[in-house]
N, C-alpha and C positions, 0 to 999 in steps of 0.2 A: 681540803676537807674542813675548812673553816667557814661555816655558813651562818647566815643571819636568821634569827627566828622571825616569824611573821605575825604571830598572834597578837603581841602587844600593839602593833600598828593597826591590825585589822580590828582590834577591840576598841581602838580610840573612838571610832565613829559610833559604835554601839554604846560606849560609855557616855558620850555626849547626848545621845538620844535619851538614855535613862535619866540623866541629870535634868534635861529639858522637861521631861514628863513629870519628874518629881516637883520641879518649881511650879509647873502649871497646876498640879494637884494642890499645892499649898496656897494658891491664890496670891495675896499680897495686899499692900496698902493701896489707898486711893490713887497714889501717883506711881504705882507699879505698872510696868508695861503689860499690855494685854497678853494673857497666856496664849501660846500658839500650840497647835497640835503637831507633834513631830511628823516629819515626812516619812511615810512608810515606803521603803524601796520595793519596787515591783519584782516579782520572781520570774526569771527568764525560763523559757522552755529549754534553751540550749545556748551555746556560745561557740564562737570560733576565734582563734588567735590571729592577729594581723600585726606584722612589724611595721611601726609607723616612724621609728627614728632610732638613733643610736649614736654612740661616741666611741671612737677608736683611739687607743694610745699609740698605735703603730708598732707595738711591741708584740713579737710572736713567741709563744711557748716559754714565757718567763713570769707567768701568773700576774700580769699587769692589770687584770680586772677580775676580782674574786667576789667580794661580798658587798651588796648594795643595801643602803638604808635611806629612807626618805623622810624629810621634814616638810609637812604640809604648809606651815605658816610661811616659811621662807622659800618654799618651792625648790629646795635644794636636795640634790641626791649626793650621798656620801658613799664612795666606792673604794674598797680596800685595794690598793695597788701594791701587791707583795714585792714586785720587782723593785719598786722605789722604797718599800718599807713604810709606806705612808698611806693616807686617804686622799683620793682625788675628790674635789668638791665640784659638782656640776650644777649649773643652773638648769632646772627642768621646767621653767615657766612655759616654754614651748616644747612639749614632749617629742615633737618631730625633729627637734634640733637641740639636743643637750649640748651645753657649752661649758668647758672647764673654766672655772673662775679662780680656784685657789687650791691649796694643799694643806692638810694637817700632817705635820712632821713630828714623829714621836721622839726625835733626838733632842727636842727641847725639854722633854720630860726625863729621858734616860739616854745618855750618849751611846750611839751605836745601835740603838734598839730599832725594832720594826713592829708595825701594827698588824695583828692577825685578824681582828674582827671589829665590827662596828655595830652599834644600835642607836636608835633615836627615839625620844619620847618628849612630846610637848616642847620642842625647841632646844632640848638638851641632847648632846651627842656624847655617847660613851664609847671608848675604844679600849681594846685589850692589847697590851704591849708586851712583846717578848723581849727578854734581855739579850744583849749581844752574845753572851754565853748562855745558850738556851736552857741549861739546867739550873741557872740562877733564878731567883724570884723575879716575876714580871711586875708590871704596873697596870693600874686602871686609871684612865684620865677622863675628865669631863670637860666638854667645850660647849660654848653657846653657839647654836646653829646660825643665828642671824649675823654674827660678826666674827665667829671663830676664835673668840677669846678663850684661853685656857682658864678654867675655873679652879681646878684642883686635880691632884693625883694621889694614889695610895699604892702601897706595896701589896701584891697578891702572890699566888703560887707560880710554880715554874711552868712554862709553855702554856700560857693562857690561850685557849683555842677558840672559844666562842663566848659571846657576851649578849645579855638580854636584860630588859626591864621587866619587873612584875607589872600586872595590868594597871595598878594605881600609880606607877611611876616612882614609888618611894624606895624601891630596892633594885639594885643591879646585881645580877648573878653572872659569874664567870666560871666556865669549865676549865680548870687547870689540868691539862693533859699529863704533865709530868713525864714526858718521854725521856728515855735514857740518853746519855751521850752515845755517839755512834759506835764507840768501842766498848760500850756497856760497862765502863768503869764507874760512872755516876748515874744513879737511877733515882730521881726525885719521887716523892710520893704524889699520887694524883689527889686532887681535892676540888672543892667548889667554893669559891669566895662569895659570900653573901654580904652585900655592902649597902648600908643605910645611906641614902643620898638625899634625905630631906633637907639637910644643910649642905648645899652644893659646895660650899667653901671648905667643909670639913667632913668628908664621908667617913663612916665608921665601918671597919672590916671585921667580919667574923668568918670562920672557916669551918665548913663541913668536910671532915676528913674521914679516912677509912681505917685508922689505926685500931679502932674497936673490933675490927674483923680479923686482925692479924692472927689470932689463935684459932680461926675457923676455916683455914685453907682447905682441909680435908672435907669438911662438910659442904663448903661451897663447890668444890670440884665434883663431889657426889651428886649435887643438885644440878650440875651442868654449867656452872660458871667456869670459864677458862682461866685458871690461875697457873701459869706455865713459864713465866720468865725465869731464867737461871738465877737461883739464889735470891729471888725477890720475895719480899714480904707481900702480903695481900695489898697493903696500902701502896706499895711501889708498883705492883703488877696492874692494878686497876687504873685505866686511863680515860678519864671523862672527856667526852668529845662534844656533845651537843645537848642543849637544855630546852625543855618545854615546861610551861608553868600553867597551873590550873586557873580557871576563870576567876576564882575567888582569891587567888594569890597566896594560898596557904601551902601548896605542895608543888614541888618541882620534881621532874624526872630527868635523868641524865643518861645518855647513851654511853655505854662502856664498850666501844666498838670492837677492839681486839678481844675483849673478854666475852663477847656475845651475850651481853646482859644489860639491864637497866639498873640504875640506882634511884631509889625513892628518897626524897629529902623533905623534912619538916622545915619550912623556911623560918618560922618564928623561933625555933630552938636551934637552928643551924646544925641539924644532926641528920645523918644518913640513917633512915629507919629500916631500910630493907635493900637487899640486892636481889634482883629478879632475873633468873636465867631465862633466855628466850627459846631454848630448844633448837631443834634442827629440822630442816626441810628435807623430806624424803623424795628424791628425784626418781624413785622407782615406781611411784604411783601415778595413775592417770590424773592429768591436770597440772602436774609439776615437771613436765618434760623439758629438756634443754638440749642445746647443741654443744658438745664437749670438745670438738676438734677443729683446729685451724689448718689441718693438713689432710683433708679428705676431698681434694680437688675443688675447693671453694664451693662445695655443695652445702645446701641448707639441710641439716639432718637433726631435726628436733625430735627426740624420742625419749622414752623412759630408760633410766640406767639404774637398775636395782643395785643396792649396796653403796650408791653414791648419795651423799647428803650435803646440804648447803648450810653453812653457818650464816644466820641472818645478818649479824654484824652491822646494824644500821649506823649510818653517819648522821644525817639530819633527822630531826623529829619536831613535830608540832602537835599541839593539843587542840581539841575542839569539844564542844559540849552538845549532847543530844539527850533530851529528856532528863536533864539534870545530872547526867552521867558524863564523866570525862573520858574521852578516847584519845589515844596517842597514834599518830600517823608517822611511820618511819620509811625512809628510803634505804633499802638494804644493799648498800654498796659492797661491803666486805673489805677487809684490810688485813694484810699479813705483817708480822713483825719482821723487819729486815735491818738489823743493826750490824755494821761492819761489813756490809756487802761489797764495799770497795777497798777493803783492808786486806792486803796480801797476808798479813800476820794471822788473820782469822782463817782464811782458806788454805794457806800453805801453797806450795808450788810443786810442779811435776819435775822440772829440771832447773836446778838440782832438786832432789826430793827433800822437801821440808814439810813436816806435818803441821796442819792447821792448829791454831791455839784457841780452844773453846772459850777462854776468858776474854777474848778480844772482840766478841760480837755474838750475835744470835740471829740466824736466818731460818725460818720455819717452812718456807715454801720449797716444794720439790715437785718435779714432774712425775706422774705415775710410772712412766716407762723406766725411769731411773730408780724409783723406789722398789719396784718389783722385778728387777732384772735377775734372772735365775742364777747369774754368775756373781751376784753380790754387788757391793758398792765400790769396791776397790778402784775400779776404773774411773770413778768420778773424783777421787782424791786429788787435791790440788787444783780442782776445777770448780765444781759447784756442790761438793759434798760437805754439808755442815758438820764440823767436828763433833758437835754434841750427838748427832746421829751416828757418826762413825764409832763413837765410844760406847754406844748402846748395843750394837750388833754388827754383823758382817753383811747383812742383806735383809730383804723383806719378801714375803710371799703373799699371795692372794688366797683366801679361803675358797676352795672349790664349791663349798655348800652355798655360798652367796654368788660367786662370780663364774660358776660353771657355764652360764648362758653365753659368755663371750670367750669360752674355751679354757678357763683355768683348770688345771689338774694339780695334784699334790706335787709341790716342788717346781712347778712351771706355770707361769701365767699364760703362756701361749698367745692366742689371739687377742686377749685383753690388753696386751702391751702394745699392740699395733697403733700407729699414728691415727688411723681412721677409726679406731675404737677409743679406749680410755687413755692411751699412751701419752697424749699431749696435755692432758688436763693437769692444771696446777692445783696441788692439794697441800694440806699441812701434814707433815710427817709426825707431828707430836701427838696424834690421837688416831683411834680406829683400830689399833693392834690389840691383841688379846693380853690381858693382865691377870695375875693371880688374884682371886677374890679376897684372900686373906692379907697377903703382903703388899699387893698393888704393884708388884714387880712384873716386867714383861714375861710372858710365857714363851720359852724358846723352842724352836723347831730346827731340825736338821735341814740341810739343803735339799733333801729328798722329800721334805714335808712331814717328817716323823716327829711327833710331840714327845716331850719329857725324855729325850735322849741326852746323855751326858755330853755329847758332842754338838748339841743344838746351839746354833749361833744366828738364827734367823727369826725376825719378827713375823707374826702372822696377822695380816690385816683382814678383819671381818668387814670393815666399813672404810670408805674413803671420804674425807671431808674437804670440800672446796670452799672458796671464799665468797661471801655474799649469797643472796638468794635470787638475784636477777628479777627483783620484784619490789613492790611496796606493800606494807602491811598496816593493819589497824589492830591495836591492842586495847584491852581495858586498863583501868587504873592500876591493876595488880599484875600487869604483864601477861595476861592471858590473851592468846591469839583469837581475835574476832573474825578476821578476814585477811587473806593474802591474795595477791594478784596471780599467783601460780605461774603458769607459763604464758600468761596473756601478753606480756610485753614482747617477748621474742616471737611468739606466733603472729602478733600483729605486724611486727617489722618484716616478717616473711610473707605477709599476705598481699593480695592485689589491692586491698583497700588503702594501704599505707603509701603515701607519696612524700617525696623530699623536695627541697628547694622553695624559694620564696613564692614561686608560682604553683607549687604543689604539682609538678609534672614529671618528677623522676621516680620511678618505682623503687620503694625502699628495699625490696628483695634483691635488686641489682647490687646494692652495697650493704647487705645484711651484716650486722656485727662488725662494721668497719671501725678503725681507730680514729680518734680526733686529730692525730698528728701524722696521718698516713694518706697517701694517694693510691688509688687502684688496689685497695686492700680488703676486698670482700672477705668476710668470715675470719678476719685476723684476730678477733677478740674472743672467739668461741672457747678457746682453751683456757681463758682466764676468768673474767667476770662478766662476759657478754656485754650488753649495752650499758651496764653499770649505773643504775639509778642512784643518784647522789644528792642533788639539790632538791629542796622541797619548800613549798609555800601552800598555805591554805587561805581561802577567802570566802566570805559569806556574801551572797547577793540575794536579797529578798529572803525567802525561806530555804534557799538551797546553799549547800556548802560544797565548794570545789577544791580539789587538790591539784597542784601543779608540780609535776615531777620532771626534773632535768636529768637527761641521760648523758652522763659524762663522756662516754666513749663514742657512742653512735651520734650523740648530739641531739638537739631539739628538746621540746617540752611537751610532755603528755598531760592531758587534762582529764580528770575523772570527777564525776559527781559522787560525792561520798556522804550525801545527806543521810542515807541509811547506811550506818557503818558495817552492817552485815551483808550489804548487797550493792557495792559501788558499781558504776557503769562508766565505760570509756566514752569521752565526749569529743576530744579533738587531739591533734598532734601537729605541731609546726616545727620544721627543721629548715632553717634558712640557708644551709650550705648548698651552693649551686655547683661547685666544682669538686668532683669526687675522683678524678683521674690523676691530676697533677699533684705532686707533693706540696702540701701547704708550706708557706714560708712568709717572712715579713714582706716580701716583694709582691705577693699575690693575695694579700688579705682582703683587698677590696672586692675581688671576684670569688674568693673561697666562701666567705660568709662567717657566721658565728660558730666558734669551735670550743667545745669543752665547757658547757654550762656548769657553774659552780654554786653560786648563791642566787636566790630568787626572793623578791619582795613584791607582795600584792598591795596595790594602792586602790582602795575603794573609791567609787565615783564621787562621794562626798568630799574626799580629800584631793582628788585628782586635778591637776592644772587645767585639763580640757573637759572636765565634767564626766568623763567616761572611765570605767574601771581599767586599770593598767597592771601589767606585770613587767617588772624590770629584772633583767637577767644579766649577771656578771659572767662573762665567758673567759675563763682563765687562759686557754690556749691561744685564742685569737686576740686576747687583750682588748676585747670589745664589750661595751655595755649596751644591751639591746632593750629598746622600749617596745613592748607588745601591747596592743590595745585589745580588749575583750569586746568583740562585737556580739551583742546579745540579740537573741530572737525570742519572741513571746508567743 
């Protein structure tokens, strides 16, 4: 989930054109060079992706290739290798054959540390470094791209997740996620480091934090911001993930993924000016359909599900400008909090019977079939029953007024609980149940579905909330939804138009909603987050702007023309995985292809080593870096 922003690099070419035009307009002395007219890039009618090269670490499912960044002057590609805790440096002079030439090792800055993210601007490489104890403060370090010399480093917040430059290169911003320790004993505050790097030898750090919102938890929750960590303040609960910056460099937006919100930041004052809830996607309406089951005979069953809602929970985000207005593009991956999930003290045990300890973790994900079992939750104790949920009630019910369509009646979900219906869907148990409008406490029902009975010990769920939105979205500068891809991604993957493999000859529908680390696994991700849009890049070619969306689970990259933010259109899809039957492993990476796209970077033609626009994709599961060429048609 640590992805590299694309706009600063995409803007570099545009900035150079503006400067050239300004110099030409000013004229100059008699010995000044003759002014030249900037080259205006032609606008393509369309484009297709073609893989022309790549680099493999030979490492499988250890996140050996995550976040790419490119330096045009040195023709070097910098790729975060989480498995090594470092950055692999690749020579991209020949895009068809990237060659590893060196490594940036964070341990020289902080012993035992690892690099989470990387960004490049005008020959300067910035990296976000996580401390060996992740809840400790991290570091930001600067290197020179041409010779990899360490220039400086500074202390920043805990768990720095993503790093970017402002368009002028004077400032580096880092999203400090501030994730808790796995046992939830230490929970650092989330923050954004705003670092003045005009003096490369002595950067100056300011911090945009969230402590000013600590007294506003109730107001934020009422507005739709998910503040729900056990005993966490607002500042501890908010977890910055990804940053986008306005073209003028004055404003930043930060995704708060688990909180289903954005933070808006004034860069000059290093202050969070607003927290913007993103709302929820209604899967019961036409255009938002989805497949919710991995246990319906591997059938593709994309339909409306009234009462089911998606939390957008974007991971990556980029900004672009249309008509002087800033728009934000998000890949709505979704993410659940899961701390202590491997801790027996948290879950407890069945034999011998030991109750789980809610102070030792926090897991919010639960299957619908377990949440609404008419017999209650006792049978899940010592298995996957979160102790916080256990302490709230004895079981959960579905409101027949909403879920009668799948068979729910008072006290019994009946058919709704079936695996081929809603039973397999993973949702958050923390929301959707009825609460008292005055106290905010859960409204209790009896096992028979009777409200306000003294014997009531059941929650009544009016809505079910799943993770992510299986889409990408475009928002305005104040977090208002302008456009969402709805069900388009899943419907496309199920269609006859969609093809897989480097030769585009495998029907996508044959392997619909497969997992990136699975073989022969059609439909296996439908109960979770579907194809999982995660990575994102935006590139402008001529007068058109294109979005490139990496599908983490299904794999591949979708291309949309987003020139009109209110009416994007799908342009292309390339998925180079050729082997879908055999279980992927380190032994068959050469035949499997690229798995699990994580980070993407767009390289405009003016900066590209081969003079053509490129898209570089870091694939974390296969440990491969793919170089895709954009073949333009006019």
